[in-house]
Each structure stands twice: as C-alpha cells, then as structure tokens.
N, C-alpha and C positions, 0 to 999 in steps of 0.2 A: 535501440537506446534503452537505458535502464534507469530505474528509480535512483534518486539522489538523496543523500542525507547530509544536511549542512550542520547538524548539531553534534559533531564529533566530540566536542568538549563534554558532552553528557554521555559518552561511551555508547552512542547509538550508531547503527550502521544500516545501509540500505542493501537491497538484494544484489547489487553489483558495484557498490562503492564501499570499499572496505577499509577498516582501520585496524591497527594492532593494539594489543594490550587491553581489550575489552574486559571489564570486570565481570565477575559472576553475577553481581546484582543487576547488570544491564539486561539480563534475560530472565530475571526472576518474575514469575507470574503465579499468583495465588490460585488455589483450587477453585475459588468462587468465580474466577474470571473464565473458567472453562465453558461457562454457560453464556457468555456474552455473544450476542448475535448482531451483525450489521443489519440495519434496516434502512428503508427509504427515507425515514425521518432524518437520519444522520447525513445522508446525501443532500436532502433538502436544506438542511442547516448550512452545509458547505456553500451552496449557491447563495443563500442569504448573506453569508459572510463576505464573499468576494464582490457581490453586487453592492453591498454597503461600502466596501473598501474603494471600489471604483467611483462610486458616487461621492464619497467623502473626498477623494483625491481631486475630483473636478471642483468641488466646493472650495477646497483649500486654495486652488489656483485662482479662483475668482473672488475670494474673500479672505480677510485676515482672521476670521473666526476659526477657532480650533474645532475640528469635527469631533463629535461624541465618540467615545470608545465603545459605547453600547451598540450592539448590532440589532436593529429592529427586525423582528422575525415573526412569522406566523407561528413558529415553534420556538420555545425557549429550551436551551440545552439541558437544563435540569429536568425538564418534563419528559424528555425522550430517552433518558438513560435509565437503566434498571435500578440504579442507586446513585446517590450523589458522589460516592467515593469509588465508583467503577474505574478501574485502571487496567490498561493493557498496552502492549506495543501496537502500533498502527501505521498504515500508509494511506495517504490521500493521493489519488491519481486523477488528473484531468486529461481527457482525450478531446480532440477536435474533429468534427465531421468534415470530411473532404469530399467534394462533389467533382468528380472527374468529367462528367458530361451529363446533360439533361436527361438522357435516356437511362441512366444508371438507376436500377431499382434498389439494389442493396446499399445500405449505409456503411460507408467505410470510415473508420476512425483512426487517427494517428495520435501517438503520444504527444501531449502538450506540456506536461509537467508532472513529476511524481517525486515526493519526498516523504520519508517515513522514519521511524525509529524502532529499534528493538528494546529500548528502555520501557519498562512498565510505568506509565505516567497517567495521571488523572485525565480522563476523557473530557471532563467538564471544561478544561482549559485547552487540552491538547488538540481537540478536533478543530477549533478555530485557528489555533497556531499553525497546524500543518495544512489546513485549507489555504491559508495565506502563503505559507512558504512554498508550497507546490505550485501555486498560481503565479507568484511574483518573484520567487527567489531561486528557482531551479536555473543554475548557471548555464545550462545547455540551450535555454530558450530566452527570448525577450520577455519582459514582464507582460502579463495578460492585459489586453486592451478591451475596452467596453464593447467594441463592435464584434468581438469574437464570441461573446457570451451566448448568443442564440445558437451557436454551432457546437456548444460544449456538452460533454458527458462527464459526470464525476463518478468515481468509485471509491468506496471506503472499505478498507481491509482491516479487520481486527485479528491480530495474531493470538491464537489460543492453543491450549493443549500442549504445552511444552513438556518434553520428556527427554531424559538422558537416553541415548541410544546404547544398546548393549555392544554394538560394534559399528564400524563405519558403514556397513550395509544394512543396518537395522532401520530401514525406512522404505517407503513405497513411492515410486515415481508417480506423480499426478495426485498424490494424497498428502504428502508431507513436504513442507519446506525444511531446509536443513541449515544449521549453523555449524560450520567447521572451524575448529581451532587447533593450532599446533605451534610448537616452539622449535626453532632452529638456533642453536647457540643461546645467546641472550635475547634474541628477538622473538616476540610473539606475533603470530599472524592469525587473522580470522576473516571469514567471509560468509555470506549467506545468500541463498536463493529462496524466493517465495515459492509456495507450493506449485504454482502453475508453470514455472520456468522450465524445468527439465522436461515436462510433458510437451510443452509448446515447441521446444527445440528438438524433440525427438531423441533426447539423450538417454543413454543407459546410465545406471548408477555410477559406473566407472568414469564415464565421460563427464558427468556432472561434478564428480569429486575432483577430477583433474582440472576442470574449468574453475572450480572454486579455489583451488590451490593457486592458480595463476592470478585470479581476481584479488586474492589476499595481498598481492604485492610481492610474492615469492617468485624469483626469477630463475630458480634452479629447475631441474627436471622433476616434474611432479611424481613420476614413477619411481624415483629414488627414495621417496619418503615412505617409511614403513607404516602400514596401516595401524599398527599398534601405537604409533605416535600421534595419531589423529583422534581428536576428541570431537564427537558429533552430538548435537542436540537437534531433535526433530520437533516440528510444530505444525499446526494446521491454521487455516485462514477462513474466517467468516467474511464473505465479501458480497457486496451488492452495488448496483449501478443505478443512476438516474440521469436521464437526458434533460436538456433545458426545456424541451417541449413538455415532458412529463412534469417538470417542476412548475411550469406555468399553469398546467392543468390542475395540479395540486393546490396552487395558490388561488385559483378561481373557484375551486370547489371547497376550499377550506379543509382539505383532507388532513387529518391529524392522527389517524389510527395506525399503529405499527403494522408493518408489512413483512413479517419474517418469512412468508411463503416464497418471496423472491430472493431470499438469501441462501447461502449454502456454506457448508463446511465439508471439505473433501469432495468436490464435485465429480470425481472419477472413482470408479470401482477399483478393486485391487489390481486389476490388469491394466489400469490407466485408461479405461474407456469411459466415455461420457455415459452416466447412468440413465439419462433421458433419451439419448440418441447415440447408438453405437457407431453410427457413421459420421457423427458431427465432429467438428473440430472447434477448439476453444477460440472465442473471439476477443478474449481479454487482451488489452494492449498495455497493461500496467507493468509488464515484466520487461527485463532487460535483454537486449540482443548484442 
C-alpha cells in the first residue's frame, strides 16, 4: 500500500497517489530548507497530537463541552523547529506493530496510514495537520482507535534538496525521490516516489520511471513516451521514526533534546547499499507497493 494525499486542491501529491496539472510552486523549496532535519521531537509531537485528538473525541461523546484546539504537549511545536517559518514538503506515516506469535522476536510493522504533500508549507501548522490526516483520514484504513496507540510507530519525512534533473536518468536509486511530469495532448500528468520506494522494490531506473508513468493515470504504453518529453525533479528525504514505547520513555524522562543522530538523508550509498550494513534491507514501511 502507498501513502495518500487528500489535499489535491493544494496541488500536493503523494508517492503513489497522483494528480495532474501540479503547478511549479507546489515543489518550490528554498535553499535554507535544505538543512532541515527530521528529529525524534517531531515524531514525539505527532504522538501528542493524536493522543489529544482521541482523548478529545471521547470527551465530546460524553460532554457537550467543546474540546480545546490546543494540543497539550511536553514539546511545543515552535520550540522544536529550527525557525518559526521553517517550511518544506512532508509525509507523516503511522505503522502498527503486528504480533504473529508469542515466540516472534523481531517486531513487524504494517502500514496504518500515510498522507503527505509536495507543497512547501509551514511546519508549525503542517505537522499537526498531517499527523491527524494520516491517522484518521487515510481512506484505505478505518480511523485510528485509542486501543491501537500502544502498538504504533510514527515516521516523519521532510523532503529536501529539490533539484531539476539534467535528464530523466539523472538520479540515483536509493538516494533520490523523483517527481515525473509530462504532457500528452492537453492533459498534464505527474507522479512521485519517495526516495526509498525504488530501492525497496528492487527496481531499476527504467522500471521506476515506467511505474511512475502508470501511477500518473496515463493508460497508454509507457515505453512510447519519448524521454525528452519527461520532466524530472529529484529530491531527498530526512526521515526518522519513534515507537510508542520510545514515546512513553521520553515522556517519563522529560526528554527534550534534539536527536538528529537517529535521522538520515540519503541512507544508501551511490550503489543503493545501506551505508551502515551492506547486507541489511530497509525496514521502512512508509512507501507504496
């Protein structure tokens, strides 16, 4: 399954849910945002948000009082951003731990919701918005329930380093996400995959490009489109995860120090191999299949 983006009216798209006619401004990212890094604090805040939403929902059912729009948190969003006006495209992904049997030692997570945008929007409001959308508004899943929270893991992906490709192959599998745009007649098509998708699927560049053309909603033969008619933008992702158990531990210790050591941009080397473990495979479940 793949991330969803419900905010098509804002010219934003997800890595496998595509729209046509995306404007250039929808992927515009200033140079200062190249330094944005996802941290555990951002993930912590996402847990704060959905727990508050679930609690408020219960209160509304049992009381006529309106719940406060303020999210009580150990962390305030303004204090965990590098600047109040920090803006960039982002995705918020919720995964749910699945226990197949009591003997299972490894923790297996399955996608529970993922919504994001390629529009560069202020993180001070966007992080809360997309934490809620991905938890409660991903149409492929039922809205999140409170009893699921202890089994959750959240990931925040900040999309950075946007660059115009010199050609449709001017990107590296496992390093770059790509946004592909083309026009057939009067119809504009576009689609994107986050940086980890092609690597996780074991695709070559050609396979990823063909898949993107199909994902864009074009039903013709992908191989009949001349590469010169394809416009490609590449980008990278700063991404980090936080499980519910880690969130509880942070709450109990009052942890508030940024943790960029656990984040990454381009986690694979130029050959698409994990920089920390050449034999390892990515465990990220935020991408579409």
